N, C-alpha and C positions, 0 to 999 in steps of 0.2 A: 504494500500500500504506500502511497505517497505520504511522506511524513514531514520533513523539513527541507528547506531549500538549500541542499548541499550538493546538488548535481545528481547524476545517475547513480543507481545502486552499484556498489563496487568501487566508486570513486573514493579517493582519500578524504577522510574527515576525522575529526577528533573523536576520542573515546566517549566524550560527553555527548556529542551528536549521535553517535551510534547507539549509545544507551537509550536516548530518547526515542530513536527510531524503533528500537526493540520494544520499549514500553508501548508505543503506539500499535505495533504489530500484535501485541498481546491484548489490545483492547482497552488500555488504560485511558480513562477520561478525566481522572482527578489525581492530584498529588498534594499531600499535606506536608508542610515543611516549616522549619525555622532556618533561614538562610545562614550559610557559613562559607568562609573563604576556601575551605577545603574542597568544595564542589562547585566553584564558580563556573567551571566549564559546562556543567550540566545546566545550571541556571541560564547561561548564555544560549544553550541549545533550546531550552524551553521557551525562550523569547520568540523563537521562530516556529513554535509548535502550539498554536492557539487551540488545537484540538484537546489539549490537556489543560484543564482548569486548575491553576495553582492556588491553594489556600494558604495564606501566610498566617502563621500561628505565633503565639507569644511565649510558649514554652513547649519543649519537645515532648513532654508527657502528654500534653493536650493534643499535639499533632499525631502522636502514635495512637491515641485512643480514637481520634477521628478516622484514621486509616483502618483501625480495627472495626469500627462501626460500619465503614464502607464495605468491608469484607462480609459482615453480617447481612447487609442489605442486598448485596449484589451476587454473592457466592464466588466472586473472583477476588484475588488479593487486592486489598487496599494498599496504596503505596505511600510510605512515609520516608522523608529524606531529612537527615540531620547531619550535623558536623561532628567532629571528633569527640574525645572522651567526655567532656561535660554534657554535650548534647546527646551523645549515645547513652550516657548514664541516666539522664532525665527520661529518655524514651523507653527505658527498660520497664517502667510501670505499664505502659500500653502494650509492650511486647508480652508481658506476663498475662495480661487479660487475653490476648490472642491465643496464647498457649493453652491456658486452662479452659477457655471457652471454645477451643477447637475452631478458630477462625482463620481463614486464609489471609495472609498479610505479607508484605514485602518491606523490610526495613533496609534502606540504603544509607550507608554511613561514609562520609568523607574521611579518608585516612591520610596519614602523613605520607610524604613521598617515599618511593621505594628505596632510594639510597640512604634514607634516614632510619629505616626499620631496625629494631633491636638495639637502639641507642637510648631508649626512653626519650625520644624526641618530644617536642612540644605537643602535649595532649595525646601522646601515643598510648594505645591499648591493643593487646592481642585479643581481638573480638571472638576468636574461636574459643578461647578459654573463658572469656567474660560472659558470653551468651550461650555457652554450651548446653545448659539445662533449661534454657528459655526458648529454644527454637528447634524446629525439625532439622534444619541444616544451617550451618554458619560457614561462610567461605570468604575468600578475598580474591578479587580479580586483578592479577598482576600483568596480564597481557591484553591490550584493548581488542585484539583480534578474537579473543575468546568471550567477549561480552555477550554475543548472541547465544552461545552455548549455555553460559551461566544463567542468563535471564530466562531462557526457555525451561531449563531444569528447575529454576526457582519457582516458576509459576506452576509447573506440574507437581512439584513436591508439596507446595503450599496447599494445593487443592485435592490431592489424591489421598486415599485411605482416610485416616483421621486427619482432617485439615489442621493447619497451624501456620505459624510464622516462619519466614526464612530471612536470614540476615546476610547481606553482602557488603563487605568493606571495599572501598574504592580509593586507592591511592591517588592523590591529587595530580601527580605527574602522569599517571596512566591515563587519566581523563583528558589531559592536554595532548597526549601523543596521538599521532594520526594512524589510521588503519584503513584497509580496503574491505573490512569485514562486512557481511550482509546479514540483516535481521532475519531470524528464522520465523516460519509461519506460526500463527496462533496455536497454542496447545490447549488441550482439554484434560480434565481429570481422568484418572484410571481407577476403576472400582471392580470389586468382585461382585458376583451375583449369586443368589440362592440356587441350589441344584434341585432337581426334581424330587430326589429322596427327602430332602429337607422340607420341601413344600408339602409333600405327602404326609410326613409326620406332623407338621404344623397343623394341617387341615384336620387330621384325626384328633389331635389334642383340643383344638378349638371346638370341634363338634361335640366332644364328650364333656367339656367343662360346664359346670353348673354356676361357678362363681369366677368368671374370667375378668381380668382387669388389664387394660393396655396402659402403658406409661410411655408418653412421647416426649422427645426433647433432643438435645444435642445439636450438632451441626449437620450439614448436608441436606437440608430441606429446601423446598421451593414451593411456589403457589400450587403447582400441579400435584406435587406429592402430598401436600396438606389436604387438598381437595379429594384426592384418592383415599387418603386415610379416613376422611369423614364418610365417604361412600362405604368403605369397608365396615366401619363401626356401625353405621345404620343397618346394613344388610345382616350383619352378624349379631346385632344388638349387644355390643360390648361397651361398657363404660370406659371412658378415656380420661386419664389424669395427665397433667403436664409436670415435667420435672422442673427443678428450681429455675425460675426466670425464663421459662420457655412457654409461657402461657399463650403466646400468639400462634403456636403451632396447630391449634384447634379452636374453632369458634366457641367462645365461652357461653354463647347463648344457645348452643345446640343441646338437644335433649340428652346426648350421650356424654357431654362434658361434665366431669364430677369434681374438678378442683385441681389445685397445684400442690405438689409434694416438695416442700422446701422448708425454710425457716418458719416456725410457727404454723406448721401444717394443722389443718382441721383434725382434731383427735379422732373423729369418726372415719375420716379418710385414711388416716394412719392405721387404724384397726382393720379397715377394709383391705389394705395391702397385706396385712398379716393373715387375714381370713381367706384370701383369694386361693382358689384351687388351680389357677393358671395365671401367671403374671407374664404378659407379653411386653417386653421392653424394646421400644423402637427408637434407638438413637442415643439415649443417655449412657454415660459411662458408669452410672451407679456410684457416684462419688459421695463424699461426706455430707454435703448439704441435702442431696436428694434422699439419702438413706437415714437421715437423722443421726449422723455420727456413727454410721454402720450398725445401727440398732434395729431398724425396721426389718432387716433380714440379718441372719447370723452368718458372717463369713466363714466361721469354723465348721459349718454344717453344709452338706450337699443341698442343692436347691432343686428338688424334683419337679417343682411347678414353675420353673423359670425358663423362659425362652428369651434369649438375648440376641438382638440384631444390632450390629455395629459395623461401620465401615473399616475400622482398624482391627485387624486380627489380633494385635497385641493387647487390645482392651477386653477381648472375650476370655473370661476366666481369670482376669487379672486380680480381682478381689473375690467375686462370687462365681462359683462353679455351676453353670447352667446345665439343665438337662438337654437342652438343644441350643447350640451356638451357631449363629448364621452370620457369616461375614458378607455384608452387602451394604450398599449405599441406601440410607433410609428412604429418601424420596422415591427412588426407583423401586425399592422393595414395597413401598406402600401402593404403588401403581399395580404391582403384581398381586398384592392382597386384594385390591378392589376387583380383580378379575376372578377370584376364587368363588366358585358357586357355593352359596350358603345352603345349609340343610333346610328342609321344609318345617322341621320341628326342632326346638331346642330342649336341652335338659330341663327338668322341672325346677322352678324357682329362678330361672335365669332372667326372665323379664322383670320380675320383682326386684332382683338384685340390682339391676341397672336403674330402675325407677327410684328405688330407695336411695341409692347413691346420689342421684341427681337432686332429689329433694333435700338431702343433707347439705349439698353444695349451695343450693339456693338460700337456705336458712343461714348458712355460715357467711355468705357474701352480701347479706342484707344488713345494714346497720341496725343495731337494736335501739330501743327507745332510749333517748338521751345521747345516742351516738348517731344522729342523723336519721332516726327512724321515720321522720315525716318526709324524707326526701322523695319517696315514691310519688307523692303528690306535688311537693314543692319543686321538684326538678324541672317541671314543665312551665313553671311560672317565671316571670321576669326576675324575681328575687328569691333567694333561698329563705326558708322559714326559720325563725328562731334566733335571736341574738344570743350569743354565748358569753356570759359575763367573764369567764376566765380565759378568753381567747378563742381563736378559730378552732372549730371541730373538724379535724381532717376527714373523719368519716363522712360528714356532710359534703365536704368539698369534693371528695372522690366520687361519691354517689351522684353528685350534680354533674361532674364532668362525664361520668359514664352515660348519662342521658343526653348531654348537650353536644359533645364533640362529634365532628363528622366521622363517617364510616371509616375513612382511610387515615385518620389522625395517627401520628406516631408519638408514643410516650417513651421518654428516656429517663433513666434514673441511675444513680450510683449506689453507694452502700450507706446504710444507717437505718435506725428504727423507723424513720418516717416512711421508708419504702414498704413496711409491713401493711400500712393502710392501703397503699396503692395495689399491692399484690392481692390483698384480701377483697377489696370492695370494687375494683375496676373489673370490667368484663371485656377482655380483648376480643376483637372481632375476627382477626385472621392475620395471615402472613402478609407483610412484616410490619406489625404495629407496635412491637415492644423491642426496645434496645436497653439491655441491662446486663451487668457483668456477673456471670456465674462465679467468677473468681473473687467476688466481694470487694472490688476495688473502689475506694472512695474517689470522688472527683470525676467519675465517668460520664455522668448525665449531661454536663455542660458541653464537652467536646462532641459527644455522640449526637446531641441534638443539632449542633452546627453542621456536622457531616451530613446528617439526614436532610436538613434544609438545603444544603448545597446540592445534594443529589436529587431531591424532590422539592423544588421550590414551590410547587403548586399545592403541597399538602400542609395541613396544620401540624406543627411540631411543637411539643411541650417538653421541657426539661424540668424534672422535679429533683430538688436537692435539699438536704438539710443545711443548716448554717455552716457546720464544719465541712460537709461535703462540697458545698458551693465554692468556698474559698480555696479549695485545693486547685481548681482550675478556673476560678471566677474571672481571671484576667483575660480569658478567651472571649469574654464579652466584647473586648476590643476587636477581636477577629470578626465577630458577627456584625459589628458596626462597619468595619472596613469593607466587608463583602456584601453589606446590605441584606442581611438574612433576618427575616421576621420571625425568629424563634421566640416563644414565650417561656420565660424562666419563672418557675415558682419556687421561692426559697422559704423553707419551713424553719422558722427561727424560734428555738427554745433555749438558746444561750448555753448550750453544752454539747459535748460529744455524747449523744444520748445513748447509743448502744453500749459504750464503755461504762458510762455512768450507771446504766442498768445492772451490768454485771458487777460493777464495783459495789453498788448498794446491796446486791444480793449476797456477795461473798465477803465484803468488808463493811458492814453497816456503819453509816454515819462517819466514815473516814474518807471524806471526799478530797481528792487531790488530782490535779492535772486534767480534769475533765470539764471545768468551767471555762467559758469563752467570753471575751469582750468583743462584741461585734460592731461593725459600722452600721450606719443607716443604709441598708441595702438599696432602698429606693433612691436615695440621694446619690449613691455610688453609680447606679445605673444611669441617672440623669447626667452625671459627670462624664460618662463614657459617650453620651449622645443618644441614649436609649430612653424609652418610656419607663417610669418607675412609680410605684404606688405602694403604700402600706395598707394591709388589711388586718384589722384588729379584732373583728368578730365575723362569725359565719354569715350573718345577714348582709355583710358588705361585699361578699366575694363575687356574686354573680355580676353585679354592676361593674365592679372593678375589672373582672375578667373581660367583660364586653368592651370596656375602654382600652384595655391592653391589646385585645385582638384587633379592634378598629385601628389603633395606632400602628400596629405592626403591618397591617395590610395596606394602609394608606401611605405610610412613609417607607415601607420595606426596610424597617429597622427593628431590632429586638425590643422586647418589652419585659419588664421584671415586676413581679408581684411578691412582696415580702409578707408572709403570713406569720403573725405573732401568735404562738400557741401556748396552751397551758403547760407550764414546765413540769407539772406533776404527771400529766398523761404520757407515760413513757412508751406504751404500746396500746393497741386498740383495746386490750383487756386488762391492763395493769397500770397502777399509779405508783409513783416512787415510794410514797409512804407505806403502801401495802407490801413492798418488798422487805 
């Protein structure tokens, strides 16, 4: 494909120019970066490649998380480019998210010149050792003629099997050196598929199960795969739960959806996992968060009722030994499942099993009286009902957003207790409406929302963050202003690192240290950046404030921020600090 104006293919051009040609050939449309002198040759080549939208960030951790969110949204590696050691070190936070979330990502790092290596030159690091446990592959390109080979391998490695990040170090003199290399064609992921014997055994087990439960999550999904999974669940009448922060893999409004399995799981759903006579796991690794610290299932015991489907063979039997292990890409496998002929009759009690699980979820995800219980009516009114004397009630806010947001809205969040309200009370409509780190990284919601709005400018994008979470990457508000991205940021302010304070109060009562925060006026800070800002002190103020924020973001194509001041005592949807 024609990339940049460097003459015919095979003509001499710099390594930086060839690198950009290779990215274009692989379909890259976005690049997230903090500029550095170590890769000026690439920046110069990007000047002649307007096909790639460059997002200028304020800190490399934010840039890396934006690239990771891009990988979640598109299924192809998000590209992040940073400079040497300080920049690379900052980017490691986003790289860790990509690794634990199994997200395809490409981190490009400017490196010291080749004749300075092994001298501890200015900002020199051996990235193979530095990132060895945070990436699927770490390499350094020392010959510009091999750039096409490395980029093609990086893309295929990042997408194939269990997806994940790849790191390539780029010596600055290599990027300036000329070469006649040619970009290689676009590559696609390579996956295994289920065999006939495996499908036959799966069909038999599904047919005979009286209490089956499907658990969906992980990477490797797309809209077609999610739609096929829904068809399969309907025809086989199987309840479907989502693993930690993968709630958008299945329409939460569907009769077969029964909740999410993660932090603060519905106790009834947790018991249902234990009681299931067949657990069909489609995509999740069955990690710590999804298994309640490896307690929902016992790793020391065989799992006769477990069928585990995962794209990475190394993940099958890593912790839990399934009775049937299937190495297959989840979305493709779901399409296969949708084609399986369902029996005319199910085992006794199966329909009631699914219906009861659905009823449990609906009760769990509806705020109780005093926690937004009137939202079912108030959500459709211009204002929310009920002033809250002790601050904003998050249950009311989330229930209102659930009713009011457009069908294709994207909600992003990082880590913190505030997210428990979002995960419990919001009902995600489908792929891809949720961006959240299964790695539990704070600071993720802000950059993820910026990436989402950059990729889908026509969609409503919200970032929810606690006060501690927001200030991890709050400076990226400047990036949203620079690129005129109308993201709506909702900052939940309770003046503390709430999750840590909860554990502190529970384990070391009344010995509070290091968890209190002194916060700025977030709305004033937003205005200083050039964005819309407003403080919301009670639930009754939220709907009108959100309307003003949304109108401002749409009319000015600039971000808007709402600071919600909440009750410091309400530490989770079900617990107050004093009760701990």
